[in-house]
PyMOL Python script that loads the backbone (N, CA, C, O; Angstrom):
from pymol import cmd

cmd.read_pdbstr("""\
ATOM      1  N   UNK A   1       6.764   0.516 -12.990  1.00  0.00           N
ATOM      2  CA  UNK A   1       6.479   0.075 -11.630  1.00  0.00           C
ATOM      3  C   UNK A   1       5.294   0.865 -11.089  1.00  0.00           C
ATOM      4  O   UNK A   1       5.083   2.017 -11.470  1.00  0.00           O
ATOM      5  N   UNK A   2       4.550   0.267 -10.231  1.00  0.00           N
ATOM      6  CA  UNK A   2       3.331   0.885  -9.702  1.00  0.00           C
ATOM      7  C   UNK A   2       3.631   1.788  -8.519  1.00  0.00           C
ATOM      8  O   UNK A   2       4.727   1.759  -7.958  1.00  0.00           O
ATOM      9  N   UNK A   3       2.628   2.602  -8.144  1.00  0.00           N
ATOM     10  CA  UNK A   3       2.750   3.466  -6.974  1.00  0.00           C
ATOM     11  C   UNK A   3       2.667   2.676  -5.683  1.00  0.00           C
ATOM     12  O   UNK A   3       3.216   3.089  -4.662  1.00  0.00           O
ATOM     13  N   UNK A   4       1.981   1.538  -5.722  1.00  0.00           N
ATOM     14  CA  UNK A   4       1.851   0.716  -4.528  1.00  0.00           C
ATOM     15  C   UNK A   4       3.192   0.033  -4.242  1.00  0.00           C
ATOM     16  O   UNK A   4       4.038  -0.075  -5.129  1.00  0.00           O
ATOM     17  N   UNK A   5       3.375  -0.408  -3.051  1.00  0.00           N
ATOM     18  CA  UNK A   5       4.589  -1.101  -2.651  1.00  0.00           C
ATOM     19  C   UNK A   5       4.510  -2.542  -3.152  1.00  0.00           C
ATOM     20  O   UNK A   5       3.802  -3.365  -2.571  1.00  0.00           O
ATOM     21  N   UNK A   6       5.230  -2.846  -4.221  1.00  0.00           N
ATOM     22  CA  UNK A   6       5.236  -4.177  -4.822  1.00  0.00           C
ATOM     23  C   UNK A   6       6.257  -5.044  -4.084  1.00  0.00           C
ATOM     24  O   UNK A   6       7.434  -5.073  -4.445  1.00  0.00           O
ATOM     25  N   UNK A   7       5.804  -5.736  -3.068  1.00  0.00           N
ATOM     26  CA  UNK A   7       6.679  -6.521  -2.196  1.00  0.00           C
ATOM     27  C   UNK A   7       7.396  -7.655  -2.929  1.00  0.00           C
ATOM     28  O   UNK A   7       8.471  -8.077  -2.504  1.00  0.00           O
ATOM     29  N   UNK A   8       6.815  -8.155  -4.028  1.00  0.00           N
ATOM     30  CA  UNK A   8       7.416  -9.271  -4.759  1.00  0.00           C
ATOM     31  C   UNK A   8       8.748  -8.891  -5.402  1.00  0.00           C
ATOM     32  O   UNK A   8       9.537  -9.778  -5.728  1.00  0.00           O
ATOM     33  N   UNK A   9       9.022  -7.598  -5.595  1.00  0.00           N
ATOM     34  CA  UNK A   9      10.319  -7.179  -6.107  1.00  0.00           C
ATOM     35  C   UNK A   9      11.398  -7.296  -5.039  1.00  0.00           C
ATOM     36  O   UNK A   9      12.561  -7.547  -5.356  1.00  0.00           O
ATOM     37  N   UNK A  10      11.018  -7.116  -3.770  1.00  0.00           N
ATOM     38  CA  UNK A  10      11.966  -7.215  -2.664  1.00  0.00           C
ATOM     39  C   UNK A  10      12.202  -8.650  -2.238  1.00  0.00           C
ATOM     40  O   UNK A  10      13.322  -9.022  -1.887  1.00  0.00           O
ATOM     41  N   UNK A  11      11.143  -9.467  -2.268  1.00  0.00           N
ATOM     42  CA  UNK A  11      11.233 -10.872  -1.857  1.00  0.00           C
ATOM     43  C   UNK A  11      10.240 -11.694  -2.673  1.00  0.00           C
ATOM     44  O   UNK A  11       9.062 -11.763  -2.321  1.00  0.00           O
ATOM     45  N   UNK A  12      10.701 -12.323  -3.767  1.00  0.00           N
ATOM     46  CA  UNK A  12       9.781 -13.081  -4.626  1.00  0.00           C
ATOM     47  C   UNK A  12       9.193 -14.320  -3.956  1.00  0.00           C
ATOM     48  O   UNK A  12       8.262 -14.921  -4.491  1.00  0.00           O
ATOM     49  N   UNK A  13       9.716 -14.709  -2.804  1.00  0.00           N
ATOM     50  CA  UNK A  13       9.212 -15.893  -2.097  1.00  0.00           C
ATOM     51  C   UNK A  13       8.302 -15.542  -0.924  1.00  0.00           C
ATOM     52  O   UNK A  13       7.867 -16.430  -0.190  1.00  0.00           O
ATOM     53  N   UNK A  14       8.012 -14.268  -0.743  1.00  0.00           N
ATOM     54  CA  UNK A  14       7.166 -13.813   0.361  1.00  0.00           C
ATOM     55  C   UNK A  14       5.783 -14.441   0.260  1.00  0.00           C
ATOM     56  O   UNK A  14       5.161 -14.409  -0.802  1.00  0.00           O
ATOM     57  N   UNK A  15       5.300 -15.012   1.361  1.00  0.00           N
ATOM     58  CA  UNK A  15       4.010 -15.701   1.355  1.00  0.00           C
ATOM     59  C   UNK A  15       2.976 -15.036   2.263  1.00  0.00           C
ATOM     60  O   UNK A  15       1.786 -15.336   2.160  1.00  0.00           O
ATOM     61  N   UNK A  16       3.408 -14.146   3.142  1.00  0.00           N
ATOM     62  CA  UNK A  16       2.490 -13.435   4.035  1.00  0.00           C
ATOM     63  C   UNK A  16       2.914 -11.977   4.116  1.00  0.00           C
ATOM     64  O   UNK A  16       4.104 -11.664   4.090  1.00  0.00           O
ATOM     65  N   UNK A  17       1.932 -11.090   4.215  1.00  0.00           N
ATOM     66  CA  UNK A  17       2.216  -9.666   4.329  1.00  0.00           C
ATOM     67  C   UNK A  17       1.000  -8.974   4.933  1.00  0.00           C
ATOM     68  O   UNK A  17      -0.094  -9.539   4.956  1.00  0.00           O
ATOM     69  N   UNK A  18       1.190  -7.763   5.416  1.00  0.00           N
ATOM     70  CA  UNK A  18       0.107  -6.942   5.955  1.00  0.00           C
ATOM     71  C   UNK A  18      -0.111  -5.758   5.026  1.00  0.00           C
ATOM     72  O   UNK A  18       0.849  -5.145   4.558  1.00  0.00           O
ATOM     73  N   UNK A  19      -1.356  -5.440   4.763  1.00  0.00           N
ATOM     74  CA  UNK A  19      -1.705  -4.308   3.909  1.00  0.00           C
ATOM     75  C   UNK A  19      -3.086  -3.808   4.307  1.00  0.00           C
ATOM     76  O   UNK A  19      -3.731  -4.357   5.200  1.00  0.00           O
ATOM     77  N   UNK A  20      -3.525  -2.755   3.624  1.00  0.00           N
ATOM     78  CA  UNK A  20      -4.850  -2.196   3.857  1.00  0.00           C
ATOM     79  C   UNK A  20      -5.571  -2.092   2.509  1.00  0.00           C
ATOM     80  O   UNK A  20      -4.953  -1.798   1.486  1.00  0.00           O
ATOM     81  N   UNK A  21      -6.860  -2.332   2.524  1.00  0.00           N
ATOM     82  CA  UNK A  21      -7.662  -2.234   1.306  1.00  0.00           C
ATOM     83  C   UNK A  21      -7.851  -0.763   0.951  1.00  0.00           C
ATOM     84  O   UNK A  21      -8.337   0.021   1.767  1.00  0.00           O
ATOM     85  N   UNK A  22      -7.463  -0.392  -0.270  1.00  0.00           N
ATOM     86  CA  UNK A  22      -7.634   0.973  -0.765  1.00  0.00           C
ATOM     87  C   UNK A  22      -9.013   1.117  -1.403  1.00  0.00           C
ATOM     88  O   UNK A  22      -9.731   2.083  -1.143  1.00  0.00           O
ATOM     89  N   UNK A  23      -9.378   0.134  -2.250  1.00  0.00           N
ATOM     90  CA  UNK A  23     -10.686   0.178  -2.904  1.00  0.00           C
ATOM     91  C   UNK A  23     -11.156  -1.228  -3.243  1.00  0.00           C
ATOM     92  O   UNK A  23     -10.362  -2.165  -3.328  1.00  0.00           O
ATOM     93  N   UNK A  24     -12.462  -1.353  -3.434  1.00  0.00           N
ATOM     94  CA  UNK A  24     -13.076  -2.623  -3.808  1.00  0.00           C
ATOM     95  C   UNK A  24     -14.339  -2.305  -4.596  1.00  0.00           C
ATOM     96  O   UNK A  24     -15.286  -1.722  -4.068  1.00  0.00           O
ATOM     97  N   UNK A  25     -14.342  -2.701  -5.884  1.00  0.00           N
ATOM     98  CA  UNK A  25     -15.523  -2.475  -6.711  1.00  0.00           C
ATOM     99  C   UNK A  25     -15.915  -3.778  -7.398  1.00  0.00           C
ATOM    100  O   UNK A  25     -15.064  -4.618  -7.690  1.00  0.00           O
ATOM    101  N   UNK A  26     -17.200  -3.938  -7.650  1.00  0.00           N
ATOM    102  CA  UNK A  26     -17.706  -5.129  -8.339  1.00  0.00           C
ATOM    103  C   UNK A  26     -17.448  -4.968  -9.823  1.00  0.00           C
ATOM    104  O   UNK A  26     -17.825  -3.961 -10.423  1.00  0.00           O
ATOM    105  N   UNK A  27     -16.796  -5.977 -10.421  1.00  0.00           N
ATOM    106  CA  UNK A  27     -16.506  -5.954 -11.848  1.00  0.00           C
ATOM    107  C   UNK A  27     -16.949  -7.242 -12.513  1.00  0.00           C
ATOM    108  O   UNK A  27     -17.606  -8.076 -11.890  1.00  0.00           O
ATOM    109  N   UNK A  28     -16.594  -7.406 -13.772  1.00  0.00           N
ATOM    110  CA  UNK A  28     -16.981  -8.587 -14.549  1.00  0.00           C
ATOM    111  C   UNK A  28     -16.349  -9.867 -14.030  1.00  0.00           C
ATOM    112  O   UNK A  28     -16.946 -10.939 -14.133  1.00  0.00           O
ATOM    113  N   UNK A  29     -15.140  -9.768 -13.470  1.00  0.00           N
ATOM    114  CA  UNK A  29     -14.419 -10.952 -12.998  1.00  0.00           C
ATOM    115  C   UNK A  29     -14.535 -11.149 -11.488  1.00  0.00           C
ATOM    116  O   UNK A  29     -13.794 -11.943 -10.909  1.00  0.00           O
ATOM    117  N   UNK A  30     -15.443 -10.445 -10.859  1.00  0.00           N
ATOM    118  CA  UNK A  30     -15.589 -10.523  -9.406  1.00  0.00           C
ATOM    119  C   UNK A  30     -15.304  -9.169  -8.794  1.00  0.00           C
ATOM    120  O   UNK A  30     -15.528  -8.136  -9.424  1.00  0.00           O
ATOM    121  N   UNK A  31     -14.814  -9.172  -7.576  1.00  0.00           N
ATOM    122  CA  UNK A  31     -14.500  -7.928  -6.883  1.00  0.00           C
ATOM    123  C   UNK A  31     -13.063  -7.526  -7.191  1.00  0.00           C
ATOM    124  O   UNK A  31     -12.139  -8.328  -7.053  1.00  0.00           O
ATOM    125  N   UNK A  32     -12.888  -6.287  -7.606  1.00  0.00           N
ATOM    126  CA  UNK A  32     -11.578  -5.759  -7.964  1.00  0.00           C
ATOM    127  C   UNK A  32     -11.028  -5.009  -6.761  1.00  0.00           C
ATOM    128  O   UNK A  32     -11.501  -3.927  -6.415  1.00  0.00           O
ATOM    129  N   UNK A  33     -10.023  -5.600  -6.131  1.00  0.00           N
ATOM    130  CA  UNK A  33      -9.495  -5.079  -4.875  1.00  0.00           C
ATOM    131  C   UNK A  33      -8.094  -4.515  -5.088  1.00  0.00           C
ATOM    132  O   UNK A  33      -7.227  -5.166  -5.670  1.00  0.00           O
ATOM    133  N   UNK A  34      -7.892  -3.293  -4.603  1.00  0.00           N
ATOM    134  CA  UNK A  34      -6.595  -2.631  -4.648  1.00  0.00           C
ATOM    135  C   UNK A  34      -6.113  -2.484  -3.208  1.00  0.00           C
ATOM    136  O   UNK A  34      -6.870  -2.077  -2.327  1.00  0.00           O
ATOM    137  N   UNK A  35      -4.849  -2.820  -2.981  1.00  0.00           N
ATOM    138  CA  UNK A  35      -4.246  -2.772  -1.642  1.00  0.00           C
ATOM    139  C   UNK A  35      -3.148  -1.716  -1.580  1.00  0.00           C
ATOM    140  O   UNK A  35      -2.683  -1.236  -2.614  1.00  0.00           O
ATOM    141  N   UNK A  36      -2.736  -1.356  -0.371  1.00  0.00           N
ATOM    142  CA  UNK A  36      -1.625  -0.421  -0.194  1.00  0.00           C
ATOM    143  C   UNK A  36      -0.302  -1.039  -0.615  1.00  0.00           C
ATOM    144  O   UNK A  36       0.602  -0.333  -1.061  1.00  0.00           O
ATOM    145  N   UNK A  37      -0.186  -2.345  -0.478  1.00  0.00           N
ATOM    146  CA  UNK A  37       0.987  -3.084  -0.931  1.00  0.00           C
ATOM    147  C   UNK A  37       0.580  -4.526  -1.177  1.00  0.00           C
ATOM    148  O   UNK A  37      -0.453  -4.986  -0.688  1.00  0.00           O
ATOM    149  N   UNK A  38       1.402  -5.233  -1.941  1.00  0.00           N
ATOM    150  CA  UNK A  38       1.031  -6.607  -2.268  1.00  0.00           C
ATOM    151  C   UNK A  38       2.256  -7.477  -2.536  1.00  0.00           C
ATOM    152  O   UNK A  38       3.290  -6.999  -3.003  1.00  0.00           O
ATOM    153  N   UNK A  39       2.114  -8.748  -2.231  1.00  0.00           N
ATOM    154  CA  UNK A  39       3.124  -9.745  -2.575  1.00  0.00           C
ATOM    155  C   UNK A  39       2.647 -10.582  -3.756  1.00  0.00           C
ATOM    156  O   UNK A  39       3.384 -11.445  -4.234  1.00  0.00           O
ATOM    157  N   UNK A  40       1.419 -10.340  -4.239  1.00  0.00           N
ATOM    158  CA  UNK A  40       0.865 -11.072  -5.378  1.00  0.00           C
ATOM    159  C   UNK A  40       1.442 -10.509  -6.674  1.00  0.00           C
ATOM    160  O   UNK A  40       1.269  -9.329  -6.978  1.00  0.00           O
ATOM    161  N   UNK A  41       2.125 -11.356  -7.429  1.00  0.00           N
ATOM    162  CA  UNK A  41       2.700 -10.928  -8.700  1.00  0.00           C
ATOM    163  C   UNK A  41       1.599 -10.912  -9.757  1.00  0.00           C
ATOM    164  O   UNK A  41       0.864 -11.890  -9.890  1.00  0.00           O
ATOM    165  N   UNK A  42       1.470  -9.806 -10.520  1.00  0.00           N
ATOM    166  CA  UNK A  42       0.455  -9.756 -11.570  1.00  0.00           C
ATOM    167  C   UNK A  42       0.935 -10.464 -12.831  1.00  0.00           C
ATOM    168  O   UNK A  42       2.136 -10.605 -13.058  1.00  0.00           O
ATOM    169  N   UNK A  43      -0.004 -10.902 -13.638  1.00  0.00           N
ATOM    170  CA  UNK A  43       0.333 -11.527 -14.909  1.00  0.00           C
ATOM    171  C   UNK A  43       1.085 -10.519 -15.775  1.00  0.00           C
ATOM    172  O   UNK A  43       0.749  -9.335 -15.812  1.00  0.00           O
ATOM    173  N   UNK A  44       2.100 -11.009 -16.463  1.00  0.00           N
ATOM    174  CA  UNK A  44       2.837 -10.125 -17.360  1.00  0.00           C
ATOM    175  C   UNK A  44       4.172 -10.705 -17.749  1.00  0.00           C
ATOM    176  O   UNK A  44       4.777 -11.465 -16.994  1.00  0.00           O
ATOM    177  N   UNK A  45       4.631 -10.342 -18.935  1.00  0.00           N
ATOM    178  CA  UNK A  45       5.935 -10.808 -19.405  1.00  0.00           C
ATOM    179  C   UNK A  45       6.033 -12.312 -19.530  1.00  0.00           C
ATOM    180  O   UNK A  45       7.122 -12.874 -19.411  1.00  0.00           O
ATOM    181  N   UNK A  46       4.917 -12.971 -19.768  1.00  0.00           N
ATOM    182  CA  UNK A  46       4.915 -14.423 -19.899  1.00  0.00           C
ATOM    183  C   UNK A  46       4.817 -15.171 -18.581  1.00  0.00           C
ATOM    184  O   UNK A  46       4.714 -16.398 -18.564  1.00  0.00           O
ATOM    185  N   UNK A  47       4.849 -14.442 -17.485  1.00  0.00           N
ATOM    186  CA  UNK A  47       4.739 -15.083 -16.172  1.00  0.00           C
ATOM    187  C   UNK A  47       3.291 -15.046 -15.700  1.00  0.00           C
ATOM    188  O   UNK A  47       2.640 -14.006 -15.793  1.00  0.00           O
ATOM    189  N   UNK A  48       2.777 -16.167 -15.196  1.00  0.00           N
ATOM    190  CA  UNK A  48       1.398 -16.180 -14.700  1.00  0.00           C
ATOM    191  C   UNK A  48       1.272 -15.403 -13.386  1.00  0.00           C
ATOM    192  O   UNK A  48       2.262 -15.166 -12.694  1.00  0.00           O
ATOM    193  N   UNK A  49       0.054 -15.017 -13.059  1.00  0.00           N
ATOM    194  CA  UNK A  49      -0.212 -14.294 -11.814  1.00  0.00           C
ATOM    195  C   UNK A  49      -0.199 -15.257 -10.632  1.00  0.00           C
ATOM    196  O   UNK A  49      -0.401 -16.461 -10.787  1.00  0.00           O
ATOM    197  N   UNK A  50       0.042 -14.698  -9.450  1.00  0.00           N
ATOM    198  CA  UNK A  50      -0.030 -15.466  -8.215  1.00  0.00           C
ATOM    199  C   UNK A  50      -1.484 -15.612  -7.781  1.00  0.00           C
ATOM    200  O   UNK A  50      -2.333 -14.796  -8.139  1.00  0.00           O
ATOM    201  N   UNK A  51      -1.759 -16.651  -7.015  1.00  0.00           N
ATOM    202  CA  UNK A  51      -3.071 -16.838  -6.400  1.00  0.00           C
ATOM    203  C   UNK A  51      -2.861 -17.078  -4.912  1.00  0.00           C
ATOM    204  O   UNK A  51      -1.742 -17.331  -4.466  1.00  0.00           O
ATOM    205  N   UNK A  52      -3.929 -16.997  -4.160  1.00  0.00           N
ATOM    206  CA  UNK A  52      -3.853 -17.205  -2.720  1.00  0.00           C
ATOM    207  C   UNK A  52      -5.102 -16.674  -2.070  1.00  0.00           C
ATOM    208  O   UNK A  52      -6.186 -16.749  -2.647  1.00  0.00           O
ATOM    209  N   UNK A  53      -4.963 -16.131  -0.864  1.00  0.00           N
ATOM    210  CA  UNK A  53      -6.113 -15.588  -0.158  1.00  0.00           C
ATOM    211  C   UNK A  53      -5.771 -14.267   0.522  1.00  0.00           C
ATOM    212  O   UNK A  53      -4.619 -13.986   0.852  1.00  0.00           O
ATOM    213  N   UNK A  54      -6.817 -13.469   0.717  1.00  0.00           N
ATOM    214  CA  UNK A  54      -6.762 -12.243   1.520  1.00  0.00           C
ATOM    215  C   UNK A  54      -7.852 -12.382   2.563  1.00  0.00           C
ATOM    216  O   UNK A  54      -9.037 -12.376   2.228  1.00  0.00           O
ATOM    217  N   UNK A  55      -7.466 -12.507   3.816  1.00  0.00           N
ATOM    218  CA  UNK A  55      -8.431 -12.700   4.908  1.00  0.00           C
ATOM    219  C   UNK A  55      -9.392 -13.855   4.614  1.00  0.00           C
ATOM    220  O   UNK A  55     -10.582 -13.772   4.916  1.00  0.00           O
ATOM    221  N   UNK A  56      -8.871 -14.921   4.031  1.00  0.00           N
ATOM    222  CA  UNK A  56      -9.670 -16.100   3.731  1.00  0.00           C
ATOM    223  C   UNK A  56     -10.466 -16.017   2.438  1.00  0.00           C
ATOM    224  O   UNK A  56     -11.164 -16.966   2.083  1.00  0.00           O
ATOM    225  N   UNK A  57     -10.372 -14.901   1.731  1.00  0.00           N
ATOM    226  CA  UNK A  57     -11.076 -14.713   0.458  1.00  0.00           C
ATOM    227  C   UNK A  57     -10.132 -15.080  -0.685  1.00  0.00           C
ATOM    228  O   UNK A  57      -8.997 -14.606  -0.736  1.00  0.00           O
ATOM    229  N   UNK A  58     -10.604 -15.924  -1.597  1.00  0.00           N
ATOM    230  CA  UNK A  58      -9.771 -16.388  -2.706  1.00  0.00           C
ATOM    231  C   UNK A  58      -9.420 -15.255  -3.668  1.00  0.00           C
ATOM    232  O   UNK A  58     -10.285 -14.499  -4.110  1.00  0.00           O
ATOM    233  N   UNK A  59      -8.114 -15.161  -3.982  1.00  0.00           N
ATOM    234  CA  UNK A  59      -7.637 -14.264  -5.031  1.00  0.00           C
ATOM    235  C   UNK A  59      -7.542 -15.124  -6.293  1.00  0.00           C
ATOM    236  O   UNK A  59      -6.678 -15.994  -6.395  1.00  0.00           O
ATOM    237  N   UNK A  60      -8.443 -14.870  -7.260  1.00  0.00           N
ATOM    238  CA  UNK A  60      -8.550 -15.710  -8.448  1.00  0.00           C
ATOM    239  C   UNK A  60      -7.596 -15.296  -9.554  1.00  0.00           C
ATOM    240  O   UNK A  60      -7.086 -16.147 -10.284  1.00  0.00           O
ATOM    241  N   UNK A  61      -7.348 -13.996  -9.687  1.00  0.00           N
ATOM    242  CA  UNK A  61      -6.450 -13.457 -10.704  1.00  0.00           C
ATOM    243  C   UNK A  61      -5.829 -12.179 -10.173  1.00  0.00           C
ATOM    244  O   UNK A  61      -6.378 -11.532  -9.281  1.00  0.00           O
ATOM    245  N   UNK A  62      -4.665 -11.817 -10.734  1.00  0.00           N
ATOM    246  CA  UNK A  62      -4.005 -10.561 -10.384  1.00  0.00           C
ATOM    247  C   UNK A  62      -3.484  -9.948 -11.679  1.00  0.00           C
ATOM    248  O   UNK A  62      -2.743 -10.588 -12.425  1.00  0.00           O
ATOM    249  N   UNK A  63      -3.880  -8.691 -11.941  1.00  0.00           N
ATOM    250  CA  UNK A  63      -3.451  -8.010 -13.161  1.00  0.00           C
ATOM    251  C   UNK A  63      -3.046  -6.585 -12.823  1.00  0.00           C
ATOM    252  O   UNK A  63      -3.510  -6.007 -11.841  1.00  0.00           O
ATOM    253  N   UNK A  64      -2.176  -6.032 -13.649  1.00  0.00           N
ATOM    254  CA  UNK A  64      -1.789  -4.630 -13.515  1.00  0.00           C
ATOM    255  C   UNK A  64      -2.486  -3.836 -14.607  1.00  0.00           C
ATOM    256  O   UNK A  64      -2.409  -4.184 -15.785  1.00  0.00           O
ATOM    257  N   UNK A  65      -3.170  -2.762 -14.207  1.00  0.00           N
ATOM    258  CA  UNK A  65      -3.887  -1.916 -15.153  1.00  0.00           C
ATOM    259  C   UNK A  65      -3.659  -0.466 -14.767  1.00  0.00           C
ATOM    260  O   UNK A  65      -3.934  -0.071 -13.634  1.00  0.00           O
ATOM    261  N   UNK A  66      -3.160   0.324 -15.700  1.00  0.00           N
ATOM    262  CA  UNK A  66      -2.892   1.748 -15.444  1.00  0.00           C
ATOM    263  C   UNK A  66      -2.026   1.933 -14.199  1.00  0.00           C
ATOM    264  O   UNK A  66      -2.306   2.792 -13.363  1.00  0.00           O
ATOM    265  N   UNK A  67      -0.974   1.123 -14.081  1.00  0.00           N
ATOM    266  CA  UNK A  67      -0.018   1.180 -12.963  1.00  0.00           C
ATOM    267  C   UNK A  67      -0.629   0.844 -11.609  1.00  0.00           C
ATOM    268  O   UNK A  67      -0.084   1.229 -10.574  1.00  0.00           O
ATOM    269  N   UNK A  68      -1.749   0.136 -11.603  1.00  0.00           N
ATOM    270  CA  UNK A  68      -2.388  -0.299 -10.363  1.00  0.00           C
ATOM    271  C   UNK A  68      -2.526  -1.814 -10.407  1.00  0.00           C
ATOM    272  O   UNK A  68      -2.968  -2.365 -11.415  1.00  0.00           O
ATOM    273  N   UNK A  69      -2.156  -2.489  -9.335  1.00  0.00           N
ATOM    274  CA  UNK A  69      -2.304  -3.941  -9.268  1.00  0.00           C
ATOM    275  C   UNK A  69      -3.675  -4.254  -8.691  1.00  0.00           C
ATOM    276  O   UNK A  69      -4.024  -3.817  -7.594  1.00  0.00           O
ATOM    277  N   UNK A  70      -4.449  -5.027  -9.464  1.00  0.00           N
ATOM    278  CA  UNK A  70      -5.818  -5.364  -9.082  1.00  0.00           C
ATOM    279  C   UNK A  70      -5.897  -6.845  -8.752  1.00  0.00           C
ATOM    280  O   UNK A  70      -5.471  -7.694  -9.535  1.00  0.00           O
ATOM    281  N   UNK A  71      -6.445  -7.140  -7.587  1.00  0.00           N
ATOM    282  CA  UNK A  71      -6.659  -8.509  -7.126  1.00  0.00           C
ATOM    283  C   UNK A  71      -8.124  -8.844  -7.387  1.00  0.00           C
ATOM    284  O   UNK A  71      -9.012  -8.202  -6.825  1.00  0.00           O
ATOM    285  N   UNK A  72      -8.386  -9.828  -8.220  1.00  0.00           N
ATOM    286  CA  UNK A  72      -9.765 -10.224  -8.541  1.00  0.00           C
ATOM    287  C   UNK A  72     -10.182 -11.325  -7.572  1.00  0.00           C
ATOM    288  O   UNK A  72      -9.617 -12.419  -7.573  1.00  0.00           O
ATOM    289  N   UNK A  73     -11.183 -11.015  -6.744  1.00  0.00           N
ATOM    290  CA  UNK A  73     -11.608 -11.923  -5.685  1.00  0.00           C
ATOM    291  C   UNK A  73     -13.085 -12.271  -5.828  1.00  0.00           C
ATOM    292  O   UNK A  73     -13.837 -11.569  -6.505  1.00  0.00           O
ATOM    293  N   UNK A  74     -13.490 -13.360  -5.183  1.00  0.00           N
ATOM    294  CA  UNK A  74     -14.891 -13.796  -5.278  1.00  0.00           C
ATOM    295  C   UNK A  74     -15.770 -13.168  -4.206  1.00  0.00           C
ATOM    296  O   UNK A  74     -16.988 -13.347  -4.241  1.00  0.00           O
ATOM    297  N   UNK A  75     -15.192 -12.436  -3.252  1.00  0.00           N
ATOM    298  CA  UNK A  75     -15.942 -11.746  -2.209  1.00  0.00           C
ATOM    299  C   UNK A  75     -15.324 -10.381  -1.988  1.00  0.00           C
ATOM    300  O   UNK A  75     -14.143 -10.198  -2.282  1.00  0.00           O
ATOM    301  N   UNK A  76     -16.081  -9.411  -1.477  1.00  0.00           N
ATOM    302  CA  UNK A  76     -15.551  -8.070  -1.277  1.00  0.00           C
ATOM    303  C   UNK A  76     -14.764  -7.916   0.017  1.00  0.00           C
ATOM    304  O   UNK A  76     -14.893  -8.709   0.950  1.00  0.00           O
ATOM    305  N   UNK A  77     -13.951  -6.877   0.041  1.00  0.00           N
ATOM    306  CA  UNK A  77     -13.294  -6.390   1.254  1.00  0.00           C
ATOM    307  C   UNK A  77     -13.672  -4.914   1.369  1.00  0.00           C
ATOM    308  O   UNK A  77     -13.844  -4.241   0.353  1.00  0.00           O
ATOM    309  N   UNK A  78     -13.799  -4.415   2.568  1.00  0.00           N
ATOM    310  CA  UNK A  78     -14.157  -3.007   2.793  1.00  0.00           C
ATOM    311  C   UNK A  78     -12.930  -2.128   2.701  1.00  0.00           C
ATOM    312  O   UNK A  78     -11.865  -2.508   3.188  1.00  0.00           O
ATOM    313  N   UNK A  79     -13.052  -0.941   2.077  1.00  0.00           N
ATOM    314  CA  UNK A  79     -11.936   0.001   2.074  1.00  0.00           C
ATOM    315  C   UNK A  79     -11.506   0.287   3.513  1.00  0.00           C
ATOM    316  O   UNK A  79     -12.338   0.500   4.396  1.00  0.00           O
ATOM    317  N   UNK A  80     -10.207   0.287   3.724  1.00  0.00           N
ATOM    318  CA  UNK A  80      -9.649   0.494   5.054  1.00  0.00           C
ATOM    319  C   UNK A  80      -9.442  -0.797   5.833  1.00  0.00           C
ATOM    320  O   UNK A  80      -8.782  -0.802   6.871  1.00  0.00           O
ATOM    321  N   UNK A  81     -10.010  -1.898   5.329  1.00  0.00           N
ATOM    322  CA  UNK A  81      -9.873  -3.189   6.023  1.00  0.00           C
ATOM    323  C   UNK A  81      -8.434  -3.681   5.929  1.00  0.00           C
ATOM    324  O   UNK A  81      -7.811  -3.625   4.870  1.00  0.00           O
ATOM    325  N   UNK A  82      -7.924  -4.159   7.045  1.00  0.00           N
ATOM    326  CA  UNK A  82      -6.572  -4.721   7.108  1.00  0.00           C
ATOM    327  C   UNK A  82      -6.580  -6.165   6.599  1.00  0.00           C
ATOM    328  O   UNK A  82      -7.478  -6.945   6.916  1.00  0.00           O
ATOM    329  N   UNK A  83      -5.576  -6.497   5.816  1.00  0.00           N
ATOM    330  CA  UNK A  83      -5.435  -7.870   5.315  1.00  0.00           C
ATOM    331  C   UNK A  83      -4.051  -8.384   5.633  1.00  0.00           C
ATOM    332  O   UNK A  83      -3.723  -9.522   5.298  1.00  0.00           O
TER     333      UNK A  83
END
""", "prot")
cmd.dss("prot")
cmd.show_as("cartoon", "prot")
cmd.util.cbc("prot")
cmd.orient("prot")
């Protein structure tokens, strides 16, 4: 389990949540955004990742890497920005 608050374990049907952007860096798949907590389930165990939006920005993929859940988006978010 990750250090971030993985809201999908508490409520797998959660569709809205509040969080803060921890980091955002440009990567090969777009902007890699890490949040303080997330309801987006990452790909794993044969289950596909969730998609949706953060402040109107499309979340294209969600993966867990080194115990961190990364949201791959087509636009950046600023660290500290509320979503």
